[in-house]
C-alpha positions in Angstrom: -30.3 7.1 37.6 -26.9 8.3 38.5 -26.3 11.7 36.9 -22.9 12.7 35.4 -21.7 16.2 34.8 -20.4 15.6 31.2 -16.7 16.4 31.2 -14.1 15.8 28.6 -11.2 13.4 28.0 -7.7 12.6 27.9 -6.8 14.3 31.1 -9.1 17.2 30.9 -12.1 18.3 29.0 -15.8 18.7 29.0 -18.7 18.0 26.8 -20.2 21.4 26.4 -23.7 20.3 25.5 -26.8 21.4 27.3 -29.1 18.7 26.0 -32.7 17.8 26.7 -32.9 15.3 29.5 -34.7 12.7 27.4 -32.2 13.0 24.6 -30.2 9.7 24.4 -27.2 11.7 23.1 -27.2 13.6 26.4 -24.3 12.2 28.5 -26.1 13.3 31.7 -28.4 10.3 31.0 -25.7 7.6 31.0 -25.7 5.3 34.0 -22.2 4.3 35.0 -21.5 0.6 35.7 -20.5 -0.4 39.2 -16.8 0.4 40.0 -16.4 3.1 37.4 -16.3 6.8 37.9 -16.5 9.9 35.6 -13.3 11.7 34.8 -13.3 15.3 36.1 -11.7 17.5 33.5 -11.7 21.2 32.7 -14.8 22.6 31.1 -13.6 23.4 27.6 -13.3 21.8 24.2 -15.6 20.3 21.6 -17.0 16.9 20.6 -17.8 16.6 16.9 -18.7 14.0 14.3 -18.0 14.2 10.6 -20.0 12.1 8.2 -23.1 11.6 6.2 -26.6 11.4 7.7 -29.4 9.2 6.4 -27.3 7.0 4.3 -24.9 4.0 4.6 -21.7 5.8 3.8 -18.9 5.1 6.3 -16.3 7.7 7.1 -13.6 5.9 9.0 -10.5 7.7 10.3 -6.9 6.7 9.3 -4.9 9.3 11.2 -4.6 12.9 12.4 -2.0 15.7 12.9 -2.3 19.2 14.4 -0.4 22.4 13.9 0.8 24.8 16.6 -2.4 26.8 16.5 -4.6 23.8 17.3 -6.0 23.2 13.8 -6.3 19.5 13.3 -6.1 17.6 10.0 -7.8 14.2 9.7 -7.4 11.6 6.9 -10.5 9.6 6.4 -11.5 6.6 4.2 -15.0 6.7 2.8 -16.8 3.8 1.2 -20.1 5.1 -0.2 -23.4 3.3 -0.8 -22.1 2.3 -4.3 -19.0 0.7 -2.8 -16.7 3.5 -4.2 -13.6 4.1 -2.2 -12.0 7.6 -1.7 -9.9 9.4 0.8 -11.1 12.6 2.5 -8.8 15.1 4.2 -10.5 17.5 6.6 -9.3 20.6 8.5 -11.1 21.4 11.7 -10.1 24.7 13.1 -9.2 25.2 16.8 -12.6 26.6 17.6 -14.3 23.4 16.2 -15.5 24.9 12.9 -14.8 23.3 9.5 -11.9 24.9 7.7 -12.1 22.8 4.6 -12.9 19.2 3.5 -11.5 17.7 0.3 -12.2 14.4 -1.3 -9.6 12.8 -3.6 -10.9 11.0 -6.7 -8.4 9.3 -8.9 -11.0 7.9 -11.2 -10.9 4.5 -9.7 -10.5 3.2 -6.1 -8.3 5.3 -3.7 -7.9 4.3 -0.1 -5.6 4.1 2.9 -5.1 0.4 3.5 -5.7 -0.9 7.0 -2.9 -2.2 9.3 -5.5 -4.2 11.3 -7.7 -7.2 10.3 -10.6 -7.3 7.9 -10.5 -3.5 7.0 -12.0 -2.8 10.4 -10.6 0.8 10.6 -10.1 3.6 8.2 -6.4 2.9 7.5 -3.0 3.2 9.1 -2.6 5.8 11.8 0.7 7.1 10.5 -0.7 7.7 6.9 -0.7 11.5 7.4 2.2 13.8 8.4 3.0 17.5 8.6 6.3 19.1 7.9 7.9 22.0 9.7 6.4 24.5 7.2 2.9 23.3 7.8 2.4 21.3 4.6 0.5 18.0 4.8 1.4 14.7 3.3 -1.0 11.8 2.9 -0.2 8.3 1.6 -2.7 5.9 0.2 -3.2 3.2 -2.4 -4.6 3.9 -5.9 -5.7 1.9 -8.9 -5.5 4.9 -11.3 -3.4 4.7 -14.4 -3.4 0.9 -14.6 -5.2 -2.1 -13.2 -2.4 -2.7 -10.7 -2.1 -0.7 -7.5 0.3 2.0 -6.8 1.5 3.8 -3.6 0.2 7.4 -3.9 1.6 10.4 -2.0 -0.1 13.7 -1.9 1.5 17.0 -0.7 -1.3 19.3 0.4 -1.6 23.0 1.4 -2.9 23.1 5.0 -4.3 26.6 4.3 -6.9 25.8 1.6 -6.5 22.0 1.1 -5.2 22.3 -2.5 -2.8 19.7 -3.9 0.7 20.9 -4.3 1.9 17.7 -6.0 0.9 14.0 -6.2 3.1 11.1 -7.0 2.5 7.4 -7.7 5.3 5.0 -7.0 6.1 1.5 -8.2 9.4 -0.5 -8.0 8.5 -1.6 -11.6 5.9 -0.3 -13.9 4.1 -2.8 -16.1 4.8 -2.6 -19.9 1.9 -4.9 -20.7 -1.0 -6.4 -18.8 -0.3 -5.8 -15.1 0.0 -8.7 -12.8 -0.7 -9.1 -9.0 3.0 -9.0 -8.3 3.0 -5.4 -9.5 0.5 -4.2 -6.9 1.9 -1.9 -4.3 0.3 -0.5 -1.2 1.2 2.7 0.8 0.7 2.6 4.5 2.9 5.0 6.4 4.6 8.4 5.8 6.8 10.9 7.6 8.0 14.3 6.5 11.3 15.1 8.3 13.9 17.7 7.1 14.1 17.9 3.3 12.5 14.5 2.7 9.3 12.6 2.7 9.8 9.0 3.8 7.2 6.4 3.1 6.6 2.7 3.6 4.2 0.0 2.5 4.3 -3.3 0.7 5.2 -4.4 -2.8 3.3 -7.0 -4.8 6.2 -9.4 -4.2 5.7 -9.1 -0.4 8.6 -6.8 0.4 8.6 -3.7 2.6 8.8 -0.4 0.8 11.4 2.0 2.2 11.6 5.1 0.0 12.2 8.9 0.3 11.1 11.7 -2.0 12.4 15.2 -2.2 9.9 17.4 -0.3 10.1 20.2 -2.8 8.9 18.5 -5.9 8.2 14.8 -5.1 11.2 13.5 -7.1 12.9 10.3 -5.9 15.7 10.8 -3.3 16.2 7.1 -2.7 14.1 4.0 -3.3 14.6 0.6 -1.7 12.9 -2.5 -0.4 13.4 -4.7 2.7 12.8 -8.5 2.4 12.8 -9.6 6.0 12.3 -13.3 5.7 12.2 -14.4 2.0 8.9 -16.1 1.2 6.9 -14.4 3.9 4.3 -11.6 3.5 6.1 -8.5 4.8 4.4 -5.1 5.4 5.6 -1.7 6.5 2.9 0.0 8.5 4.7 3.1 9.9 7.9 5.0 9.4 9.8 7.7 11.4 13.1 9.5 10.9 15.2 11.5 13.3 17.4 14.5 12.4 20.6 12.4 12.3 19.8 10.1 9.3 18.3 7.3 11.3 15.1 5.8 10.0 12.8 3.4 11.8 10.3 1.1 10.0 7.7 -1.1 11.8 5.1 -3.6 10.6 4.6 -7.3 10.3 6.7 -10.1 8.8 4.4 -12.9 8.0 2.9 -13.4 11.4 5.6 -11.6 13.4 5.8 -8.0 14.5 9.1 -6.4 13.6 11.0 -3.1 13.8 14.0 -2.1 11.6 16.6 0.6 11.7 18.0 2.2 8.5 21.1 4.4 8.7 22.3 7.2 6.4 18.7 7.9 5.4 19.6 11.5 4.8 21.8 10.3 1.9 21.0 8.7 -1.4 22.6 5.4 -0.2 20.9 4.3 3.0 21.9 1.0 4.6 20.2 -1.5 6.9 21.5 -1.5 10.5 19.3 -4.3 11.8 15.9 -5.9 11.9 14.4 -7.3 15.1 11.6 -9.6 16.0 9.5 -7.6 18.6 8.7 -10.8 20.6 4.9 -10.3 20.2 2.3 -13.1 20.0 1.4 -14.9 16.8 -0.4 -12.6 14.3 0.5 -9.4 16.2 2.0 -6.4 14.4 3.4 -3.0 15.2 1.2 -0.4 13.6 2.3 3.0 15.1 5.5 4.8 16.0 6.9 7.9 17.5 10.5 8.9 18.3 12.5 11.5 20.3 16.0 11.8 21.7 15.3 9.2 24.4 14.1 6.3 22.3 11.6 4.8 19.9 8.0 4.1 20.9 5.5 1.6 19.3 1.8 0.8 19.4 1.4 -2.9 19.2 -1.7 -4.6 17.9 -1.7 -7.9 19.8 -3.9 -10.4 18.0 -5.3 -13.8 18.8 -8.4 -15.2 20.6 -8.0 -12.3 22.9 -6.3 -9.0 21.9 -4.4 -6.5 24.1 -3.7 -2.8 24.2 0.1 -2.7 24.3 2.8 -0.2 24.0 6.6 -0.5 24.1 9.8 1.5 24.1 13.3 0.5 22.7 16.5 2.4 22.6 18.3 3.3 19.3 20.1 -0.1 19.3 16.8 -1.9 19.6 17.1 -2.9 23.2 13.9 -3.1 25.2 13.3 -0.4 27.7 9.8 -1.4 28.7 6.6 -3.0 27.4 3.2 -2.5 28.9 -0.3 -4.0 28.5 -3.5 -2.2 29.4 -5.7 -5.3 30.0 -9.1 -5.6 28.6 -11.4 -8.4 29.5 -13.5 -9.4 26.5 -12.2 -11.3 23.4 -10.9 -9.2 20.5 -12.1 -5.7 21.3 -8.8 -4.4 22.6 -6.6 -2.7 20.1 -3.8 -0.1 20.1 -3.6 2.2 17.1 -1.5 5.2 17.8 1.3 6.6 20.1 2.2 10.2 20.5 5.0 11.9 22.5 4.8 15.2 24.2 7.3 16.4 26.8 7.9 13.8 29.4 4.8 11.7 28.5 3.6 9.2 25.9 0.0 9.1 24.9 -1.5 6.0 23.4 -4.9 5.5 21.8 -7.2 2.7 20.6 -10.2 0.8 22.1 -10.9 -1.5 25.0 -13.6 -3.7 26.2 -14.3 -4.4 29.8 -16.9 -6.7 31.4 -19.2 -4.0 32.5 -18.8 -1.8 29.5 -19.5 -2.2 25.8 -18.6 -5.8 25.1 -20.2 -5.8 21.6 -18.1 -3.0 20.1 -15.5 -1.8 22.5 -15.0 1.8 23.9 -12.4 4.4 23.0 -9.3 4.5 25.2 -6.6 7.1 25.8 -3.8 6.6 28.2 -1.1 9.0 29.4 2.2 7.3 30.5 5.6 8.2 31.7 7.9 7.8 28.7 10.7 6.9 31.1 9.3 3.7 32.6 5.9 3.3 31.0 4.0 3.9 34.3 0.4 5.0 34.0 -0.4 8.6 34.7 -4.0 8.8 33.5 -6.5 6.8 31.5 -9.9 7.6 30.1 -12.5 5.3 28.5 -15.1 6.9 26.2 -18.4 5.2 27.1 -21.9 5.6 25.6 -23.7 2.7 27.2 -23.6 -1.1 27.2 -26.9 -2.2 25.6 -27.8 -2.3 21.9 -29.7 1.0 22.0 -26.8 2.9 23.7 -23.5 1.2 22.6 -21.4 2.8 19.9 -17.8 1.7 19.1 -15.2 4.5 19.5 -11.7 3.9 18.3 -9.0 6.5 18.9 -6.7 6.7 15.8 -5.1 10.1 16.3 -3.7 12.1 19.2 -2.0 15.6 19.2 -0.9 17.7 22.1 -0.8 21.5 21.6 0.1 23.4 24.8 -2.2 22.2 27.5 -4.8 20.9 25.2 -5.2 17.4 23.7 -6.9 16.7 20.4 -8.3 13.2 19.7 -9.6 11.8 16.5 -11.0 8.4 15.6 -14.1 6.7 14.4 -17.5 6.1 15.9 -19.7 3.2 14.7 -23.3 2.8 15.8 -24.9 -0.6 16.3 -27.9 -1.8 14.4 -30.3 -0.5 17.1 -28.3 2.7 17.9 -29.5 5.6 15.8 -28.8 8.5 18.1 -26.3 7.6 20.8 -23.0 8.9 19.3 -22.1 11.1 22.3 -20.7 9.7 25.6 -18.7 10.4 28.7 -15.1 9.8 29.7 -14.9 7.4 32.6 -12.2 5.4 34.4 -11.8 2.1 36.2 -9.6 3.0 39.2 -8.6 -0.7 39.6 -7.3 -1.0 36.1 -3.5 -0.5 35.8 -0.8 -1.1 33.2 0.9 -4.4 33.5 4.4 -5.5 32.3 4.2 -7.4 29.0 6.4 -10.4 28.4 8.6 -9.4 25.4 11.7 -11.2 24.2 13.4 -9.2 21.4 15.6 -11.1 19.0 17.6 -10.2 15.8 16.5 -11.4 12.4 19.5 -12.3 10.3 17.8 -13.2 7.0 16.8 -9.6 6.0 17.9 -8.3 2.7 17.9 -4.5 2.1 18.5 -3.4 -1.5 18.1 -0.2 -3.6 15.6 -0.4 -6.4 17.0 1.4 -9.4 14.1 0.4 -11.6 11.5 2.2 -9.5 9.8 5.3 -10.7 7.4 8.0 -9.6 4.8 9.3 -12.0 2.4 12.2 -11.5 -0.9 11.2 -10.0 -4.0 11.8 -12.1 -6.6 12.5 -9.5 -8.2 15.7 -8.2 -9.7 17.2 -5.0 -13.3 18.3 -4.8 -15.2 19.8 -1.8 -16.7 17.0 0.3 -20.3 17.3 1.4 -20.3 15.3 4.7 -21.5 17.2 7.8 -19.4 18.4 10.7 -21.6 18.7 13.7 -21.8 18.4 17.5 -21.9 14.8 18.6 -25.0 15.6 20.5 -26.8 16.3 17.2 -25.6 13.2 15.3 -28.4 10.9 14.2 -28.9 8.5 11.3 -32.0 6.9 9.8 -30.3 3.8 8.4 -27.9 2.3 11.0 -25.3 1.0 11.3 -23.3 4.1 10.4 -19.6 5.0 10.7 -18.4 8.6 11.2 -15.2 10.3 12.1 -15.1 12.0 15.5 -12.9 14.8 16.8 -12.5 15.9 20.4 -10.6 18.7 22.1 -9.6 18.3 25.7 -8.2 20.8 28.2 -5.3 19.4 30.3 
């Protein structure tokens, strides 16, 4: 059996465990498939899971941010054994210990809606943001206050996890019995400057584009974007620069789109343009990051087969590059998050290759040149390829602090897998990024309008300490699989 010295991800880091040789959670016991090699990384960091043990609760990650000290903050959906839905926000300190964990309960269902298919992940990766003062913002959907759904925004202290303010938003509040057209869902949020920008979808299938004053959660502007009237439009992620430009991405019916709003630092923003991203049928853009050189997207390419794809456009929406990291097995290839740091773009998701975990897919992180999209490094997180070993890992959050990379996502054990939540980072040296065929075109039918009838109301929920367990991944077991947990990893570059 080929032994591996367990080392850690993204472009450097090690699994610190010294496990018993017969322990299935010991990465030293994983046999590498032919053609794959382990990734040699610096011996530092941690590998953790967060979730319940011995029950069927699923803790599935939406997104993650980090502060300058290496503390990470993870937003998690939980559906418990009684089918109750709540959102958990967790702080994991830089040394891998639990800072705090808070569970939001609005009295009814509260959740971060999924930008993928069939609620397969915890929610949208851009559903959590941090401002320059270190405050956290989380967007979700709630059914509190009425039978219809509202977009809910929380402002949270990163120090102790307390709620600073909470606001529910609708473009129109019901005066009688609520209807389905009054349902609203919150997907993406970004705290830039003095404002908190958020997006989602109204019950009338329009994209939400709104901004709140960061200080108190009052409305700065509220608007909707109807891209093609009669289609089901969704805003999955939103990002502002410091010059009043705002970018929104998502899906228009069955088409991935991206839009630019100008004057977003005023109370009268305007639509600059909306563009069809040229992706395949049923694909969508679900993640975004931005810097002075352009706008970067994670693209969830759907169909009989799926692809891990990223792309870059300039501020006029012109394509700079589009890349596919090819997988080789059906629908187990997905991109969830992009993150910029210095000269590089990091992208995360999952991938399935012929010799790896074809049942669930393996976690994937790639490091790319932001200039031309060329591949610098890739790591696949692998636990095994049979039913007793395989565990799906999806990367939903990436943060770079100095020379360390923090990764968060979800791990899901198979029916037969009760112990194997820990793995190794490996690479296929023959796998490279490929140019994607993308033909961007303008959408001329879009209508952008302010929504004067909209209103925010104070949320009615509260935080309570969550009782799930943060532990080394080597110690994770469950008596009643399958089980979904959050995972967090720290890697040394």
